[in-house]
Wavefront OBJ file of the C-alpha trace (Angstrom):
o trace
v 176.094 84.929 -143.020
v 178.682 86.788 -145.103
v 179.566 90.478 -145.419
v 180.242 92.606 -148.492
v 182.207 95.179 -146.467
v 183.653 92.918 -143.773
v 186.424 95.403 -142.704
v 183.686 97.610 -141.227
v 183.328 95.008 -138.471
v 186.601 96.277 -137.001
v 184.524 99.178 -135.690
v 183.205 96.733 -133.099
v 186.373 97.461 -131.100
v 184.593 100.689 -130.153
v 182.040 98.678 -128.177
v 184.287 97.641 -125.246
v 185.761 101.160 -125.257
v 182.258 102.586 -124.943
v 181.390 100.126 -122.153
v 184.534 101.105 -120.269
v 183.751 104.809 -120.674
v 180.185 104.276 -119.430
v 181.413 102.305 -116.419
v 183.944 105.013 -115.537
v 181.251 107.685 -115.781
v 179.001 105.717 -113.443
v 181.856 105.375 -110.970
v 182.501 109.108 -111.140
v 178.804 109.809 -110.621
v 178.714 107.646 -107.498
v 181.803 109.398 -106.101
v 180.212 112.814 -106.680
v 177.013 111.710 -104.917
v 178.993 110.399 -101.977
v 180.823 113.745 -101.656
v 177.576 115.654 -101.726
v 176.220 113.265 -99.098
v 179.120 113.998 -96.830
v 178.363 117.679 -97.234
v 174.774 117.085 -96.090
v 172.996 117.461 -99.399
v 170.790 114.394 -99.007
v 172.746 111.599 -100.605
v 171.141 108.160 -100.955
v 171.145 105.963 -97.906
v 174.270 103.901 -97.322
v 174.399 100.808 -99.483
v 171.586 102.043 -101.740
v 172.379 101.596 -105.471
v 170.663 103.141 -108.494
v 167.907 101.004 -109.948
v 168.603 98.765 -112.924
v 166.340 100.849 -115.097
v 168.968 103.610 -114.977
v 171.147 101.403 -117.166
v 168.401 100.171 -119.514
v 168.605 103.141 -121.952
v 172.362 102.664 -122.186
v 171.841 98.982 -122.979
v 169.499 99.919 -125.821
v 171.968 102.479 -127.154
v 174.777 99.924 -127.006
v 172.699 97.295 -128.817
v 171.737 99.868 -131.460
v 175.382 100.756 -131.994
v 176.412 97.101 -132.408
v 173.604 96.374 -134.871
v 174.404 99.562 -136.821
v 178.032 98.512 -137.226
v 176.923 95.111 -138.506
v 174.615 96.894 -140.965
v 177.535 99.017 -142.223
v 179.349 95.779 -143.099
v 176.467 94.970 -145.522
v 175.484 91.470 -144.334
v 174.002 88.967 -146.751
v 172.494 85.556 -146.161
v 170.873 82.699 -148.058
v 167.095 83.012 -147.964
v 164.597 80.460 -149.278
v 162.276 82.621 -151.367
v 158.888 81.159 -152.353
v 157.996 81.363 -156.039
v 155.734 79.615 -158.496
v 157.757 77.909 -161.186
v 157.496 75.225 -163.844
v 160.319 73.409 -165.618
v 160.680 72.351 -169.246
v 163.657 70.270 -170.389
v 164.506 70.454 -174.108
v 166.176 67.108 -174.894
v 168.026 67.354 -178.218
v 168.972 64.410 -180.390
v 172.539 65.206 -181.536
v 173.204 61.884 -183.296
v 174.859 61.753 -186.690
v 171.531 61.147 -188.429
v 170.416 64.657 -187.406
v 172.692 65.967 -190.171
v 170.251 64.573 -192.767
v 168.668 67.141 -195.074
v 165.176 65.724 -195.608
v 164.155 68.760 -193.533
v 165.766 71.918 -194.902
v 168.434 72.890 -194.348
v 169.066 69.921 -191.990
v 167.199 68.046 -189.264
v 169.461 69.636 -186.641
v 168.776 73.136 -187.952
v 165.026 72.434 -187.977
v 165.171 71.157 -184.385
v 167.090 74.250 -183.265
v 164.600 76.550 -184.979
v 161.666 74.799 -183.301
v 163.348 75.026 -179.892
v 164.255 78.709 -180.258
v 160.707 79.549 -181.265
v 159.478 77.684 -178.177
v 161.918 79.590 -175.936
v 160.722 82.965 -177.192
v 157.179 82.008 -176.182
v 158.022 80.923 -172.640
v 156.250 82.764 -169.794
v 158.146 84.185 -166.809
v 156.998 81.350 -164.566
v 158.721 78.664 -166.663
v 162.422 77.843 -166.614
v 163.896 75.878 -169.496
v 166.918 73.554 -169.503
v 168.776 71.972 -172.413
v 169.956 68.354 -172.573
v 171.814 66.754 -175.477
v 172.039 63.059 -176.263
v 173.588 60.790 -178.863
v 174.934 57.475 -177.531
v 174.936 59.088 -174.069
v 173.132 61.954 -172.389
v 174.506 65.170 -170.907
v 173.254 68.488 -169.555
v 174.087 71.469 -171.775
v 172.286 74.238 -169.872
v 170.803 74.168 -166.392
v 167.165 75.319 -166.243
v 166.940 79.104 -166.511
v 164.568 81.842 -167.618
v 167.274 83.669 -169.612
v 166.527 83.275 -173.365
v 170.053 84.420 -174.317
v 171.708 81.628 -172.315
v 169.327 79.047 -173.752
v 169.861 80.212 -177.336
v 173.636 80.108 -176.891
v 173.407 76.575 -175.481
v 171.314 75.397 -178.438
v 173.730 76.973 -180.929
v 176.573 74.915 -179.423
v 174.887 71.626 -180.341
v 176.175 69.692 -183.343
v 175.685 66.123 -184.699
v 177.749 63.492 -182.865
v 177.486 59.689 -182.926
v 174.672 57.152 -182.389
v 171.190 57.591 -180.911
v 170.088 56.552 -177.436
v 166.667 57.975 -176.662
v 166.802 56.350 -173.234
v 169.943 58.232 -172.214
v 168.335 61.487 -173.319
v 165.312 60.777 -171.128
v 167.455 59.705 -168.165
v 169.676 62.798 -168.398
v 166.530 64.945 -168.441
v 165.110 63.165 -165.375
v 168.390 63.664 -163.522
v 168.377 67.377 -164.376
v 164.836 67.743 -163.018
v 165.702 65.781 -159.864
v 168.794 67.945 -159.272
v 166.627 71.077 -159.043
v 165.457 69.980 -155.580
v 168.974 69.446 -154.253
v 170.562 72.433 -152.443
v 174.186 71.385 -152.949
v 176.269 72.422 -155.960
v 175.588 70.185 -158.940
v 178.206 68.929 -161.351
v 177.460 67.577 -164.821
v 179.464 65.313 -167.103
v 179.044 63.571 -170.438
v 179.120 60.145 -168.808
v 176.019 58.080 -169.515
v 173.768 58.332 -166.423
v 171.823 55.397 -165.122
v 168.263 55.306 -163.781
v 167.669 55.181 -160.054
v 167.542 51.558 -158.871
v 164.036 51.943 -157.443
v 161.271 54.434 -158.154
v 157.987 54.751 -156.307
v 155.319 55.068 -159.022
v 152.949 58.016 -158.854
v 149.844 58.744 -160.943
v 150.684 59.479 -164.600
v 151.263 63.178 -165.182
v 150.996 64.073 -161.485
v 154.387 65.826 -161.502
v 152.670 68.689 -163.273
v 155.406 71.268 -162.685
v 157.954 69.635 -165.054
v 157.840 68.190 -168.560
v 160.358 66.966 -171.135
v 160.265 67.934 -174.819
v 162.195 65.319 -176.779
v 163.315 66.468 -180.241
v 164.558 63.500 -182.280
v 164.283 61.542 -185.510
v 163.438 58.566 -183.295
v 165.915 56.129 -184.842
v 167.181 54.459 -181.684
v 170.293 52.306 -182.206
v 171.817 52.268 -178.719
v 170.797 50.650 -175.433
v 169.043 50.856 -173.019
v 165.448 50.439 -174.110
v 163.794 53.862 -174.643
v 160.370 52.563 -173.642
v 161.741 51.437 -170.268
v 163.194 54.923 -169.751
v 159.832 56.398 -170.710
v 158.196 54.199 -168.091
v 160.685 55.529 -165.508
v 159.527 59.037 -166.396
v 155.891 57.954 -166.148
v 156.574 56.429 -162.713
v 157.777 59.856 -161.625
v 154.674 61.449 -163.125
v 156.689 63.428 -165.701
v 155.162 63.889 -169.158
v 157.292 63.617 -172.291
v 156.233 65.526 -175.412
v 158.032 64.218 -178.474
v 158.813 66.159 -181.653
v 159.557 64.135 -184.780
v 162.421 65.612 -186.800
v 162.656 64.292 -190.360
v 160.370 62.567 -192.843
v 158.958 59.017 -192.793
v 160.420 58.464 -196.295
v 163.854 59.425 -195.006
v 167.054 60.202 -196.879
v 170.652 59.031 -197.210
v 173.315 60.721 -195.101
v 177.110 60.360 -195.117
v 178.400 59.530 -191.617
v 182.150 58.957 -191.183
v 182.503 57.925 -194.817
v 179.533 55.561 -194.748
v 176.274 56.217 -196.569
v 173.376 55.403 -194.261
v 169.672 55.611 -195.008
v 167.815 57.286 -192.163
v 164.110 57.920 -191.694
v 161.845 59.282 -189.002
v 160.662 56.645 -186.524
v 157.333 58.156 -185.547
v 156.086 54.990 -183.901
v 158.729 54.981 -181.172
v 158.243 58.677 -180.438
v 154.481 58.227 -180.273
v 154.873 55.304 -177.848
v 157.143 57.359 -175.573
v 154.591 60.174 -175.489
v 151.730 57.752 -174.893
v 153.462 55.951 -171.998
v 154.079 59.220 -170.138
v 150.791 60.928 -170.904
v 152.382 63.469 -173.237
v 151.741 64.098 -176.944
v 153.529 63.726 -180.269
v 154.195 66.657 -182.632
v 155.677 66.769 -186.097
v 158.450 69.257 -186.866
v 156.238 71.287 -189.202
v 153.706 71.842 -186.433
v 155.927 72.938 -183.559
v 153.896 76.068 -182.889
v 151.407 73.750 -181.204
v 154.054 73.175 -178.548
v 152.786 76.290 -176.784
v 149.737 74.231 -175.828
v 152.046 72.414 -173.405
v 151.812 75.450 -171.156
v 148.103 74.776 -170.787
v 148.991 71.483 -169.074
v 151.940 72.812 -167.079
v 150.963 73.822 -163.544
v 153.667 75.949 -161.885
v 154.704 74.544 -158.519
v 155.295 76.647 -155.411
v 158.957 76.113 -154.581
v 161.380 77.628 -152.095
v 164.502 78.550 -154.000
v 167.623 79.484 -151.974
v 169.005 82.864 -153.027
v 171.695 85.088 -151.544
v 170.128 88.335 -150.348
v 171.614 91.435 -148.752
v 169.895 92.114 -145.415
v 171.486 95.483 -144.592
v 168.092 97.194 -144.385
v 166.889 94.734 -141.744
v 169.888 95.413 -139.497
v 169.666 99.162 -140.114
v 165.993 99.142 -139.144
v 166.707 97.109 -136.008
v 169.446 99.540 -134.968
v 167.103 102.518 -135.384
v 164.452 100.808 -133.257
v 166.996 100.052 -130.529
v 168.272 103.651 -130.504
v 164.721 105.035 -130.423
v 163.825 102.689 -127.559
v 166.863 103.881 -125.613
v 165.956 107.526 -126.205
v 162.295 106.917 -125.277
v 163.036 105.270 -121.923
v 165.664 107.882 -121.094
v 163.200 110.720 -121.700
v 160.412 108.862 -119.879
v 162.375 108.135 -116.704
v 165.022 110.869 -116.562
v 163.687 113.660 -118.786
v 166.791 113.692 -120.933
v 168.764 111.703 -123.518
v 172.135 110.520 -122.178
l 1 2 3 4 5 6 7 8 9 10 11 12 13 14 15 16 17 18 19 20 21 22 23 24 25 26 27 28 29 30 31 32 33 34 35 36 37 38 39 40 41 42 43 44 45 46 47 48 49 50 51 52 53 54 55 56 57 58 59 60 61 62 63 64 65 66 67 68 69 70 71 72 73 74 75 76 77 78 79 80 81 82 83 84 85 86 87 88 89 90 91 92 93 94 95 96 97 98 99 100 101 102 103 104 105 106 107 108 109 110 111 112 113 114 115 116 117 118 119 120 121 122 123 124 125 126 127 128 129 130 131 132 133 134 135 136 137 138 139 140 141 142 143 144 145 146 147 148 149 150 151 152 153 154 155 156 157 158 159 160 161 162 163 164 165 166 167 168 169 170 171 172 173 174 175 176 177 178 179 180 181 182 183 184 185 186 187 188 189 190 191 192 193 194 195 196 197 198 199 200 201 202 203 204 205 206 207 208 209 210 211 212 213 214 215 216 217 218 219 220 221 222 223 224 225 226 227 228 229 230 231 232 233 234 235 236 237 238 239 240 241 242 243 244 245 246 247 248 249 250 251 252 253 254 255 256 257 258 259 260 261 262 263 264 265 266 267 268 269 270 271 272 273 274 275 276 277 278 279 280 281 282 283 284 285 286 287 288 289 290 291 292 293 294 295 296 297 298 299 300 301 302 303 304 305 306 307 308 309 310 311 312 313 314 315 316 317 318 319 320 321 322 323 324 325 326 327 328 329 330 331 332 333 334 335
């Protein structure tokens, strides 16, 4: 537990002072009773002490005071809040071939436009993350429901080097897996590797998370993208692929070399088929909203820091009221 106004806890030094004052008052009370007894006013029998219930109201008042001081310090704690949530990972191909202009103005611009349109249509129960991949895969934006953060992350993407569909899939799987880990997560642009062993589950059974892979499909880097797709299928995660480009292709200048590049629909269709997803063409990205029909939000417990001042304040009021109630009930007064 942490405190927003921790210096207020110094008021706890009043507690032992209050205990000492109460003890001294009890001593004084006993002395007065003994004097009256000596004067024949019917003091308690020798050795008789007041019942413990005499001190119970004071205990309640003391507890209320301590809890109230803690409340003044504004305590906050990490609470696991239940919420229904689904996850979509937008995996962007940022290889050099995405600079081709067979889709106007470029393949990269078309992919960004499709992704931004998808983001604007996301419901509140879906968080979206952004992954980029060329010859390696890396997380660009952790899953969030903030459209502004997602749009800014997409705008930062630009064409890089080669194409490794597998690394894009693996980076997406790692991002999804990291959502269930409470510790702080760190991301790098180092090529991740698949887990050494995966327990297969029924295809599509991980219904709370999907991957949308936006690429021209021209894989020219290892590992094998179909093996990575199978790893996703073994986890029950669907991959929906979006083909960026045209089957006829075009010629693009990459690092001074003229390279002919064309959309590899077959590979993208195979990836979608292996995982139980679907293939879309770039000119039909509005159909991506149908993914939500197959995305079942999962009930998760997400740790969040919450201020619990009201809880402590309420507890202090109850303790003070209990002390006042018992004091009135037994002694007809409030000490």
